[in-house]
C-alpha positions in Angstrom: 0.0 0.0 0.0 1.3 3.5 -0.9 2.1 5.7 2.0 -0.4 8.5 2.1 2.3 11.2 2.8 4.9 10.1 0.3 7.6 12.4 -1.2 6.6 11.0 -4.5 2.9 11.7 -4.1 3.2 15.2 -2.5 3.4 17.8 -5.3 4.7 21.4 -5.7 2.9 23.5 -8.4 5.1 26.2 -10.0 3.5 29.0 -11.9 5.9 30.9 -14.3 4.6 34.0 -16.0 5.7 36.9 -18.2 2.9 39.5 -18.5 3.1 42.9 -20.2 3.3 45.9 -17.9 3.6 48.8 -20.5 0.2 50.4 -19.9 -1.8 51.1 -16.8 -4.4 48.5 -17.9 -1.5 45.9 -18.3 -0.2 46.7 -14.8 -3.7 46.3 -13.4 -4.1 42.9 -15.0 -0.6 41.9 -13.7 -1.5 42.9 -10.1 -4.8 41.1 -10.4 -3.2 37.9 -11.6 -0.6 38.1 -8.8 -3.3 38.7 -6.1 -5.3 35.8 -7.4 -2.2 33.5 -7.0 -1.7 34.7 -3.5 -5.4 34.2 -2.6 -5.1 30.6 -3.9 -2.2 29.9 -1.6 0.7 30.4 -3.8 4.0 32.0 -2.5 6.6 34.1 -4.3 9.6 31.9 -5.1 11.4 34.2 -7.5 10.3 37.2 -9.6 7.4 35.9 -11.8 7.6 32.4 -10.3 5.1 31.4 -7.6 4.9 27.9 -5.8 2.2 26.0 -4.0 2.5 22.8 -2.0 -0.3 20.2 -2.6 -0.9 17.0 -0.9 -1.4 15.0 -4.2 -1.6 15.4 -7.9 -5.4 15.5 -7.6 -5.2 18.5 -5.3 -2.6 20.1 -7.7 -5.1 19.7 -10.6 -7.6 21.7 -8.6 -5.2 24.7 -8.3 -4.1 24.4 -11.9 -7.8 24.6 -13.0 -8.2 27.6 -10.6 -5.1 29.4 -12.2 -6.5 28.6 -15.6 -9.8 30.3 -14.6 -8.1 33.7 -13.9 -5.4 33.7 -16.7 -4.9 37.2 -18.1 -5.7 38.0 -21.7 -2.2 38.8 -22.7 1.2 37.4 -21.8 2.5 33.9 -21.1 1.8 31.6 -18.2 3.4 28.1 -17.7 2.5 25.7 -14.9 4.7 22.8 -13.9 4.2 20.2 -11.2 7.1 18.4 -9.5 7.1 15.8 -6.7 8.3 16.8 -3.2 11.3 14.6 -3.8 12.2 16.5 -7.0 11.7 19.8 -5.4 14.0 18.9 -2.6 16.9 18.6 -5.1 16.7 22.3 -6.1 20.0 24.1 -5.8 19.7 27.8 -5.1 22.7 30.0 -5.6 23.0 33.6 -4.3 25.1 36.6 -5.4 27.7 38.2 -3.1 25.1 39.5 -0.7 22.6 36.7 -0.1 19.1 37.6 0.8 17.1 35.5 3.3 14.6 33.3 1.2 10.9 33.8 1.7 9.5 30.7 3.4 6.3 29.3 2.0 3.1 30.0 3.9 1.9 27.4 6.3 -0.3 24.8 4.6 -3.2 23.4 6.6 -4.9 20.3 5.6 -8.4 19.3 6.8 -9.3 15.7 6.9 
């Protein structure tokens, strides 16, 4: 039987985006998209990259559909899912003056 909390079952959803910000309307769409990501539990990972921890691929699909529902009219948005095991292998390199990383928000699960 597969362990319910497995590093191969737990998923991270990464949203990468490149949205136009030339006009005031563009900037408003950018801000609205960003706010919707935050409201759905995503956390800033790097500029234009947001992440969210999900308990399973099924749970990740719910959030992918939600992001799809508020996609902006212009720009590019990519979504990638990786297992917790894969996410743990990320190597992060800093410049000469490292900044403390933002920690993801606390994820609560109701059973």
